[in-house]
N, C-alpha and C positions, 0 to 999 in steps of 0.2 A: 633658548635651546641651543646646545652646542652640536655642531655637525662635524663628523670626522671623515676626512678624505684619506688619511693614513691611519691604519688600524694598528695600535701598539701591541706588543707581545703581552702574555699573561703577566699580571702583577704590575704592569706599567699603565698608569692612568693619565699619561701625557701631561704631567705636572698640574693636575687638578688639586687644589687645596681644600681643606676643611678648616673653617674659622669660626670662632665664637668667643664669648666672654668667659671668665673664670673667676670664682670667688677667692679672694686673697686671704691667706692666714699664715701666721708664723709657722704653724705645724706643717703646712704644705710646702712652705719655702725651705724648711729644714729637711724635708723628706728626700731621700736619695734613691728611691725605688725606680725601677725601669718603667718605661711606658712604650707600648706598641713594639716591644722587643728592642727598643733603643736604650742606650746608656746615657746617663747624665754626664755631660762634659764639664759644665761649670756654670756658676752664677756670674753675671756681668753687670755690675753697677757702672753706669756711665751717664754723663749729662753735662749741661752747661749752666753756669750762673753768671750774672753780670753785676758789676759794682755801680756806685752812683755816678761814675764818670763814663759809664758805657763800656768799660773793658770787659772782655769775655774770658772766662776761665773754664776750660773743659778738661774733664778727668775720667779715667777709666781704670778699674782694677779687676784682675782675673781672680775669681774665687774657685779654683779648680777643684773638681770633685775627686774624692779618693779613688785612685786607680785609673784616672782618666788620662788622656793623651793631650798635654798642654800645647797650645800654639805659642808663638814668641811673646805675646802680651803678658806682662806681669803688672806693672803700674805705669800709666802714662799721665803726665800732667802738662797741660798746655795753657797758653794765654796770649792775649794780644799785646801785653805789655813789653814783649821783647823787641818788636819792630813797629808796633802800632799800625800794621797793615794786614797781618794775617794771624790766624791762631797757630802759634809755633810751639813745638815741644820744648819745654824748659829743662834741659839736661842738668843744669846746676841745681835746681830744686828737687829733681828726681834722685840725684846721686846719694843723698843721705837717707833715703827712705828704705824701709824693710821691703825687699822685693820677694815676698813670700810666694813660694810655689804652691804648696798645699796648706791652706790656713787651718788654724784651730776653729772649731765650729760647735755650736750647741743650740739648745732651745730652752728658754726660760719663760714660763707662763705665757705661752703662745707668741713669743717674740723670738725669732731666729737671730742668731748672731754669728759673726765671723771676726777673727782677729789674727794679727801677726803671732808668731810663736814665741813663747817665753825664751829669752836668751838669744834669739836670732839677731844677726847684725842689722843695724839700721834703726831709724826712728819708728816706733810702733804705730799701729793703726787699729781701729775697731769700727765695726759696721753692724747695725741692727735693722730689722725689718719685720713688719707684721701686717695684719689687715687693716691697720689704722695709721701707723707711724713708721718713720724711717730716721736713721741717724748715720752719719759717716764722719769719723774724725781721723785725720792724719796729723799726728802730733807736730805742732810747730808750723803747720802749713794751712790746713783749713778744718773747719768744724761746722757741719751742715745738719740740719734737722727739719722735719716737716711731716706732712700728712699725705695719705693716699689720695690720688685723684681718681674719682669714680671707682671702676672695677678693673680687675685684671683682664688681660687679653691672651688668646692662644690660637695658634694655627698648626696644622699637621699636613705634611707633604709626604705621601708614600712613594717608594721607588722599588725597583726590582731587588737590588742589593743594598742600597742605602736608603735612608729616610731622614726626615727632620721633624721633630716636635719642638715648637718654640713657644715659650711662655714669657709674658712681660707684664710689668706693672709700673706705673709712673707715680712719682711723689713730688708734691709742691714744697720746695725747700727754701730756707733762709739760714743765714749765719754769718760767718766771717771766713775770708780767704785772704791770705797774706796780710792779715790784720785789718782788712777792709770789709765793710758791710756788703753782703751780696744776697741776691735771690735769683731763683731759677727753678729748674726741673731736673730731677735725676730719675733715670730708668733703671730698673733692676730686671734683667732678662735672664732666662735659663734656656739652655739648648740640650736636647737629647739627640744623639746621633748613633750611627752604627758603631760597634765596638772599634776603638782605635781612631775614631773620627775626631776632627778638631775644626771648629768653625773658621771659615775663610781659608782653610789650609788642606785638610785631607778628608776624604769621604764626605765632602760637602756637596749635596745633590744639586744645589743652586749654583754656587760659586765655581766649583770645579768643572761644571759643564757650560759655563759662561751664559747662564740663562737670564739673569736679572738686568733690568734696565734702570729701574728706580726702586729704592727701598728706604723707607723713612719711619721713624717714630717721632711724634710731636705732641706738645701740649701748649696751649696758650691760655693764660688767665688774664681776663680783660679788666680794665679799671672799674667797670660797672659790676664786677663780681661774677659775671658769666664766664664760661670757659668752654673750650673744645679740646679734645685729646683723641689720639688714635695711632694706628699703625697700618701700613699698607706696603704692597709690593706689586710691581708690574714687570712682567718678563715675557719670554718667548713661549711658543706652544700655547698651553692653557694656563700658564703660571700667572697667578694674581689673586690677591685678597685684599680686603679692607675691613677694618673695624673702627668705628667712630663712636664717640660718646660726648655728652654735654652735661651741663649742671642740672638739666631737667630730668636726668635719669634715663634719658633716651640712649639705647644702645643699638646700633645698626651694623649689620654685617652683610658683606656681599663678596662674591668672586667674579662679579660682572664689573670689571674695572679696566679701563684703558688709560694710557698715559703717554706723554711725549716729553723729551728733554732736549734742550738745545745747549750745546757746550760752547763756551767762549773759544774764539779762534786761537788755536795753538795751545789750548789748555785742556786739562782733564775735568775742570769744574763747570757746573751748570751755570749758564747765564740766566735761564729760566726753565721752568718745568710746569707741567699741568697734568692733572688726572681728571677723569670723568667716571663717575659712579652710575652704573645702570643706565648709561646713555644720556643722562640729563643733568646730573649735579656736578658742577665743575669746582675744582680747588686749584689754587696756584701757589707756587713756591716763591717767596720773596727772599732772595739771598741776602745775608748780612754782608755789607761791603767789606767787612773784615773777617768773614766767616770761613774762608778757605783754610783747611788744615793741610798746608802744603808739605809738611814733613812726612806725611804718610805715603805720598806718591813716590813710588820706587822702593818703598820699604814694606812694612806690614801693618795693616792690610794694604794692598797696593791700590785698592779702589779709592776714589776721591771722596773722602769724608768732608762734609760741609754743614755749616750752621746757617740758620736763617729762620723763617717763619712760614707755616702753611696757613692759608686762610681760604675760606669759600669766596669765589669770585663775586665781587660787589659788597663784601663785608667791610663796613667802615668803623667797626668798634675799635677803640684804642687799647692796645695791649699794655699790661702792667709788667708781666714777667712771662717768659716763654723758653721753650727749647724745641728745635727741629733738627736733630742730628741724624743725618742719613747719608746716602751715597748714590751716586750714579756711576756707571762704568762705560766710558767712551768706547772701549774695546767691544762691549756687548751690544752697542747700538743705541738708537734714539727712540724706538717704539716697539710694540709687540711685533716680532718677526721682521723687524728692520735691523739687520745685523750690523755690527760696527767693524772696526778694523784695528789691527795692532798699531800702537803708537809708541 
């Protein structure tokens, strides 16, 4: 039970989230309708794949909704092949790409699709998603395809003037990247915000108010065929949600979540992090030694984006492929209501 010592004003629920699963379909993915009075800002495919040598390739593309307010992200491609120490933005490989602002889009037999525009400068791209399958091709760079992991996830955060409705689905993918065989996980997220809002930039109820401490999406497929997947956030006031799934079809949701993060000395990045669900179930972040996306720091988004793996404490299963792309923000603090400092 929550206890309130400070009573918020009308329509302010002190950052309490609503969280649950959602059934994924191409029809819903292609739907541009408003939800809760909020406007669709964009679809966000992003994720990480690894090759047989262990190198990481991380990519994201903005599929901006018609009439939305874009943030600076268009297409970002990163890998550990540049310095073999961190996940670095590969400007040379981004340069020839089509940096589409508002993509072509459509729906074919319950498969949603997005693509570069006919005749626009740069190498073309094409992306599809449905309730069962996913594909993403950047001509001459990578070609990924795979299947949905479990079910979709969604959370809603109301606010007095702004709000956020956030929907996500995860896909188990394989293919080629820079001509090398790869496998991993791609998330396809969508965000609805107040009109004129842009994630991580403007009218963002969480980021603009410096509220979140830990925010991650993850999936791990183990060598024995079992898997875990989920999304969670821990922040200040009552901010927090978690939705976890596994191969048994179990879907668990809660807003009773606490977490802590310890940053490396002199760094934005997490040395370790841990969350506790409903006071008893503990999960821990295992940072990839090369998983720091250092080129985001000081750029956009300014938060420390980082790869690794989330596992339940004590879990000894051996992973086969995984993705845990998320962020902590040293400026926001290290735990609920433990505020940080500007750095």
